[in-house]
C-alpha positions as CSV (number, residue, x, y, z in Angstrom):
1,M,83.1,148.1,96.2
2,L,79.7,146.5,96.9
3,A,77.8,145.8,93.6
4,P,74.7,147.8,94.8
5,L,76.7,151.0,94.9
6,R,78.1,150.4,91.4
7,E,74.6,149.8,90.2
8,E,73.3,152.9,92.1
9,V,75.9,155.3,90.6
10,T,75.4,153.9,87.1
11,D,71.7,154.3,87.3
12,L,72.0,157.9,88.6
13,L,74.4,158.9,85.9
14,S,72.2,157.4,83.2
15,R,69.3,159.3,84.4
16,L,71.3,162.6,84.7
17,I,72.5,162.2,81.0
18,Q,68.9,161.8,80.0
19,V,68.2,165.4,81.3
20,D,69.2,167.7,78.5
21,T,71.1,170.5,80.1
22,T,72.8,171.8,76.9
23,N,74.1,175.3,77.7
24,P,72.8,177.6,76.4
25,P,70.0,177.6,77.5
26,G,71.0,175.2,80.4
27,N,67.8,174.3,82.1
28,E,69.9,172.9,84.9
29,T,66.9,173.0,87.3
30,A,65.7,169.7,85.9
31,A,68.9,168.0,86.8
32,A,69.0,169.7,90.3
33,E,65.5,168.4,91.0
34,L,66.5,164.9,90.0
35,L,69.4,165.0,92.4
36,R,67.2,166.5,95.1
37,D,64.7,163.7,94.8
38,Y,67.5,161.1,95.0
39,L,69.2,162.7,98.0
40,E,66.0,163.4,99.9
41,A,65.1,159.7,99.4
42,N,68.3,159.0,101.3
43,G,67.6,161.3,104.2
44,L,69.6,164.4,103.1
45,A,68.2,167.9,103.1
46,C,68.9,169.9,100.0
47,E,68.6,173.5,99.0
48,L,68.1,174.8,95.5
49,Y,69.6,178.3,94.8
50,A,68.6,179.9,91.5
51,R,69.3,183.3,90.0
52,T,66.5,182.5,87.6
53,P,64.0,179.6,88.1
54,E,65.2,177.4,85.3
55,R,68.9,177.6,86.3
56,A,69.1,176.1,89.8
57,N,72.2,175.0,91.7
58,L,71.8,172.3,94.3
59,V,73.6,172.2,97.7
60,A,73.4,169.3,100.2
61,R,75.5,168.6,103.2
62,I,76.2,166.2,106.1
63,K,76.8,168.5,109.0
64,G,80.0,168.1,110.9
65,T,80.8,168.3,114.6
66,G,82.8,171.4,114.1
67,D,86.1,169.7,115.1
68,G,87.6,169.5,111.6
69,P,87.8,171.1,108.2
70,S,85.0,171.3,105.7
71,L,85.1,169.5,102.3
72,L,83.1,170.5,99.2
73,V,82.7,168.0,96.4
74,M,81.3,169.7,93.4
75,G,80.5,169.4,89.8
76,H,78.5,171.2,87.1
77,T,75.3,169.9,85.6
78,D,75.4,171.8,82.3
79,V,76.8,170.3,79.1
80,V,77.9,171.5,75.7
81,L,76.0,171.0,72.5
82,A,75.7,167.5,71.0
83,D,74.6,166.9,67.4
84,P,72.8,163.5,67.2
85,A,73.9,163.0,63.6
86,E,77.5,162.7,64.7
87,W,76.9,160.1,67.4
88,S,76.8,156.3,67.4
89,A,74.2,156.4,70.3
90,P,71.6,159.0,71.3
91,P,73.6,161.7,73.1
92,F,70.9,162.1,75.8
93,G,70.1,158.4,76.0
94,G,72.3,157.4,78.9
95,E,72.7,154.0,77.4
96,V,74.9,151.3,79.0
97,R,76.8,149.5,76.3
98,D,79.6,147.0,76.8
99,G,80.4,148.3,80.3
100,E,80.3,152.0,79.3
101,I,77.7,154.7,79.9
102,W,77.2,156.8,76.7
103,G,76.0,160.3,76.4
104,R,76.8,164.0,76.6
105,G,78.2,164.7,80.0
106,A,79.4,161.2,80.7
107,L,83.0,162.6,81.1
108,D,82.3,166.3,81.4
109,M,81.1,166.1,84.1
110,K,77.9,164.4,85.1
111,S,79.9,161.3,86.1
112,Q,81.6,163.2,88.9
113,V,78.3,164.8,89.9
114,A,76.7,161.3,90.1
115,A,79.6,159.9,92.1
116,N,79.5,162.9,94.5
117,A,75.8,162.4,95.1
118,V,76.0,158.7,95.6
119,A,79.1,159.2,98.0
120,L,77.0,161.5,100.1
121,A,74.0,159.3,100.1
122,S,75.9,156.1,100.9
123,L,77.9,157.8,103.7
124,A,74.6,159.2,105.2
125,R,73.0,155.7,105.1
126,E,76.1,154.4,106.9
127,G,75.7,156.9,109.7
128,F,78.9,158.8,108.8
129,K,79.5,161.6,111.4
130,P,82.2,163.9,109.9
131,T,84.3,166.3,112.0
132,G,83.6,169.1,109.5
133,D,80.8,169.6,107.0
134,L,80.8,167.4,104.0
135,I,79.1,169.5,101.2
136,F,77.9,168.6,97.8
137,A,77.2,171.3,95.2
138,A,75.8,170.6,91.7
139,T,76.1,173.9,89.9
140,A,74.9,175.5,86.7
141,D,76.5,177.4,83.9
142,E,80.1,176.3,84.0
143,E,80.4,175.8,80.3
144,V,79.3,179.4,79.4
145,G,79.9,181.3,82.7
146,A,77.1,183.8,82.3
147,G,76.7,184.3,86.0
148,F,74.2,181.6,87.0
149,G,76.5,179.1,88.7
150,L,79.3,179.0,91.2
151,E,80.4,182.6,90.6
152,W,76.8,183.8,91.6
153,L,76.7,181.4,94.5
154,C,79.9,182.7,96.0
155,E,78.6,186.2,95.8
156,A,74.9,185.7,96.7
157,H,75.0,182.6,99.0
158,P,78.6,182.3,100.2
159,D,77.8,180.2,103.3
160,A,76.3,177.5,101.0
161,V,79.6,176.7,99.4
162,R,82.3,178.1,101.7
163,A,84.7,175.2,102.4
164,D,88.3,174.6,103.5
165,Y,88.9,172.0,100.8
166,C,87.3,171.2,97.5
167,I,87.4,168.4,95.0
168,N,86.5,169.4,91.4
169,E,87.1,168.5,87.8
170,G,90.2,168.8,85.7
171,G,92.5,166.0,86.9
172,G,92.8,162.3,87.7
173,D,94.4,161.2,84.5
174,R,96.7,158.2,84.7
175,L,99.9,158.3,82.8
176,E,102.7,155.8,82.5
177,I,106.2,157.1,82.2
178,D,109.0,154.6,81.9
179,G,106.8,151.9,83.3
180,T,105.7,153.9,86.4
181,P,102.1,155.1,86.7
182,Y,101.4,158.7,87.8
183,W,98.0,160.2,88.5
184,L,97.7,163.9,87.8
185,C,96.2,166.1,90.5
186,M,95.5,169.6,89.1
187,V,96.3,172.1,91.9
188,A,96.4,175.3,89.7
189,E,95.0,176.7,86.5
190,K,95.8,179.3,84.0
191,M,93.8,182.5,83.5
192,S,91.5,182.9,80.5
193,A,92.2,186.4,79.2
194,P,91.0,186.7,75.6
195,F,91.6,189.9,73.7
196,L,90.7,191.7,70.5
197,I,93.1,193.1,68.0
198,R,91.2,195.8,66.1
199,V,92.5,197.1,62.8
200,R,91.0,200.1,61.1
201,G,91.0,201.0,57.4
202,R,88.6,202.7,54.9
203,S,85.6,201.0,53.4
204,G,84.8,201.0,49.7
205,H,83.1,199.0,46.9
206,A,84.9,195.6,46.4
207,S,84.9,196.1,42.7
208,M,87.3,199.1,43.1
209,P,89.8,197.9,45.8
210,G,92.2,200.7,44.9
211,I,90.0,203.4,46.4
212,A,89.7,201.6,49.8
213,D,92.0,200.7,52.7
214,N,91.2,197.0,53.4
215,A,91.3,196.4,57.2
216,L,91.1,192.6,56.7
217,V,94.3,192.6,54.5
218,K,96.1,194.7,57.0
219,A,95.0,192.4,59.8
220,A,96.5,189.3,58.1
221,A,100.1,190.2,59.0
222,L,99.1,190.6,62.7
223,I,97.4,187.2,62.8
224,E,100.6,185.6,61.6
225,R,102.8,187.5,64.1
226,I,100.7,186.8,67.2
227,A,100.4,183.1,66.2
228,A,104.1,182.8,65.8
229,Y,105.0,184.6,69.0
230,A,106.8,182.4,71.5
231,P,107.2,184.1,74.9
232,P,110.1,183.3,77.2
233,Q,109.6,180.0,79.1
234,V,109.4,179.9,82.9
235,V,108.8,176.8,84.9
236,P,106.0,177.4,87.5
237,P,106.1,175.7,90.8
238,E,103.4,173.1,89.9
239,V,105.3,172.0,86.8
240,D,108.6,171.9,88.8
241,A,106.8,169.6,91.4
242,F,105.6,167.4,88.6
243,L,109.1,167.1,87.1
244,Q,110.6,166.3,90.5
245,T,107.8,163.6,91.1
246,I,108.6,161.9,87.8
247,G,112.4,162.5,88.1
248,S,112.8,164.3,84.8
249,D,113.7,167.6,83.3
250,L,112.2,169.5,80.5
251,G,114.6,168.3,77.9
252,A,114.0,164.6,78.6
253,L,110.2,164.3,78.5
254,P,108.2,161.9,76.4
255,R,106.4,163.6,73.5
256,M,103.0,163.3,75.0
257,I,104.1,164.8,78.3
258,E,106.1,167.5,76.5
259,E,102.9,168.6,74.6
260,M,101.0,168.7,78.0
261,V,103.7,170.7,79.7
262,E,104.7,173.2,77.0
263,P,101.7,175.5,77.2
264,L,102.2,175.8,81.0
265,L,105.6,177.5,80.7
266,G,104.2,180.9,79.8
267,P,101.4,182.8,78.2
268,T,99.7,181.3,75.0
269,F,98.1,183.3,72.2
270,S,95.8,181.5,69.7
271,P,93.9,183.5,67.1
272,T,90.5,181.8,66.9
273,M,88.0,184.2,65.3
274,I,87.9,187.1,62.8
275,A,85.1,189.6,62.0
276,A,85.3,192.0,59.1
277,S,82.8,193.0,56.4
278,Q,79.3,191.7,56.6
279,K,78.8,191.8,52.8
280,R,80.9,190.3,50.0
281,N,81.0,193.4,48.0
282,I,82.0,195.9,50.8
283,I,85.7,196.2,51.7
284,P,85.8,196.3,55.5
285,A,86.8,199.5,57.4
286,V,87.3,197.5,60.6
287,C,88.6,194.0,61.3
288,E,88.6,192.4,64.7
289,I,90.7,189.4,65.5
290,T,89.8,187.4,68.7
291,V,92.8,185.9,70.4
292,D,92.4,183.2,73.0
293,C,95.0,184.1,75.6
294,R,95.9,182.0,78.6
295,L,98.1,183.4,81.4
296,P,100.0,181.6,84.2
297,P,98.8,182.3,87.8
298,G,100.1,185.6,89.0
299,T,100.3,187.1,85.5
300,T,97.8,189.8,84.4
301,P,96.8,191.2,81.1
302,A,98.7,194.4,81.9
303,D,101.8,192.3,82.4
304,V,101.7,190.8,78.9
305,E,100.4,193.7,76.8
306,P,103.9,195.2,76.2
307,D,105.1,191.8,74.9
308,I,102.0,191.4,72.6
309,R,102.7,194.9,71.2
310,R,106.4,194.0,70.5
311,A,105.3,190.9,68.8
312,L,102.8,192.7,66.6
313,G,105.2,195.4,65.5
314,D,104.5,199.1,64.7
315,D,104.1,199.1,60.9
316,V,100.3,198.5,61.2
317,E,98.0,200.6,63.4
318,Y,95.8,198.6,65.8
319,E,94.1,198.6,69.1
320,I,94.1,195.9,71.8
321,E,91.1,195.3,74.1
322,F,91.0,192.5,76.7
323,T,87.5,191.3,77.0
324,E,87.7,189.3,80.2
325,A,90.1,187.9,82.8
326,H,89.1,184.8,84.8
327,G,91.0,182.2,86.6
328,G,94.7,182.1,87.0
329,T,94.7,180.8,90.6
330,R,96.7,178.1,92.5
331,S,96.4,176.1,95.7
332,E,99.3,174.9,97.8
333,F,100.0,171.2,97.2
334,D,101.5,170.1,100.5
335,T,98.1,169.5,102.1
336,P,95.9,166.8,103.8
337,L,93.8,166.6,100.6
338,L,96.8,165.7,98.4
339,R,97.9,163.2,101.0
340,A,94.4,161.7,100.8
341,A,94.8,161.3,97.1
342,E,98.2,159.7,97.7
343,S,96.8,157.2,100.1
344,F,93.9,156.3,97.7
345,V,96.2,155.8,94.8
346,A,98.4,153.6,97.0
347,E,95.4,151.4,97.6
348,V,94.1,151.0,94.1
349,D,97.3,151.2,92.1
350,P,100.3,150.0,94.2
351,G,103.5,151.5,93.1
352,A,101.8,154.5,91.5
353,R,102.4,158.1,92.5
354,V,100.3,161.3,92.6
355,A,101.8,164.2,90.6
356,P,100.8,167.8,91.3
357,M,100.1,169.7,88.0
358,M,98.6,172.7,86.5
359,T,95.8,172.7,83.9
360,A,96.1,174.8,80.7
361,G,92.3,175.5,80.9
362,F,90.3,176.7,83.8
363,T,87.5,175.5,86.0
364,D,85.1,176.8,88.5
365,S,87.7,176.2,91.2
366,H,89.1,179.7,90.9
367,W,85.8,181.2,92.2
368,L,86.4,179.3,95.5
369,R,90.0,180.1,95.8
370,E,89.4,183.8,95.2
371,A,86.3,184.1,97.5
372,F,87.4,181.9,100.4
373,G,91.0,180.8,100.0
374,T,89.7,177.2,99.4
375,V,92.3,174.5,98.7
376,A,90.7,173.3,95.5
377,Y,92.0,170.4,93.4
378,G,90.9,168.8,90.2
379,F,91.1,165.0,90.9
380,F,88.6,162.4,89.7
381,P,90.7,159.3,88.9
382,V,90.0,157.4,85.7
383,R,91.9,154.7,84.0
384,M,90.8,155.7,80.5
385,A,93.7,156.7,78.3
386,P,94.2,160.5,78.4
387,E,94.4,160.7,74.7
388,L,91.0,158.9,74.3
389,M,89.5,161.2,76.9
390,A,90.7,164.3,75.0
391,Q,89.1,163.0,71.9
392,L,85.7,162.4,73.5
393,I,85.2,165.4,75.8
394,H,83.1,168.0,74.0
395,S,83.0,165.6,71.1
396,A,80.8,162.8,69.7
397,D,80.3,159.4,71.4
398,E,81.3,160.7,74.8
399,R,81.3,157.9,77.3
400,I,82.8,156.5,80.5
401,P,83.6,153.0,81.6
402,V,81.5,151.9,84.5
403,D,84.7,150.8,86.2
404,D,86.0,154.3,86.1
405,L,82.8,155.7,87.5
406,E,83.0,153.3,90.3
407,L,86.6,154.2,90.9
408,G,85.7,157.9,91.2
409,L,82.9,157.1,93.6
410,Q,85.5,155.1,95.7
411,W,87.8,158.2,95.7
412,V,85.1,160.6,96.9
413,R,84.2,158.3,99.8
414,H,87.9,157.8,100.6
415,A,88.5,161.5,100.7
416,A,85.6,162.2,102.9
417,R,86.5,159.5,105.4
418,T,90.2,160.5,105.3
419,L,89.8,164.2,105.8
420,L,86.7,164.3,108.0
421,A,86.6,161.1,110.0
């Protein structure tokens, strides 16, 4: 790629990182205005959509002729908390050190936002005339999901983000298996369906435990049971496609791949929080256990509740309350967008293959799939080792190599030209 585009995307990402959009409170309008100024300087009209003034979403587009599908390239501008005391560089400094851009959001996911913006701007400068609309959305509130971002846009301004295809976060990792490189394209995601296990007892003074019925003690057994529960394994179609692509079966996977695949084979239940007495000297009458529950696409909380109850047993009385259910969607993977990813990988990494896969977490893609039937993939290719990325995302010293940022920019430009030219 020409050096000026490399410098342009590096500069834009650095400036985006310098805008503190820690969520909560978010304050994503400042990032949206920075992007608007950049895009308007390149001749692109932008719209800001905001449920509240300080939490704006930006949408820009290159209008198509109407002869082809539409493509949405998107990313969220909010980031998670960063404690400067834990970092080797200022988390909102956007510094370039030894070929890497440092700062909160460098990987998750202001890098992809910057690449999307520069892709649109550079294509507009080149006079690109797509057959369908090429849309860029920089959205708020993905990290918390309080209703200010893509969920709200799909409901309040559906025509702003309606698209046939979407490129989002969540994939693009490069793995080597027996010497062959594979790039993961996330075509599905599990549902986030956390629930409470509520155990009741009888309160009393902690100095006289015999006169009370300690709900916390009763809950301890249930925590162990739900943590130990292993549901039956079922291979979903995305994992089956991945196994076929790499020419392996479940019993012959390398350890790192096995750890990635295992949580995709059924529901997962992870106790993560507990709430009981608010004072040291009061035995709690109620104890609530929060369980992070992730369900495969097509599975609902009602489907798994009987299994949860069997795992918990019937010797302790309890209640179960599911507190939300988001995600759990999939897109077909025999599509022009996947073939665009394949042709891109063939150019930049000869001999490598694209492998469809599911993510154990979830992204904003599910709002688009549910609202419009959009084919949405997580694919932003980077060469950084997946284990290093896992250590840096939502952690200290988050950073991205400029080479990977440039690679992602190349991909977005390639996808637009391949699908919409």
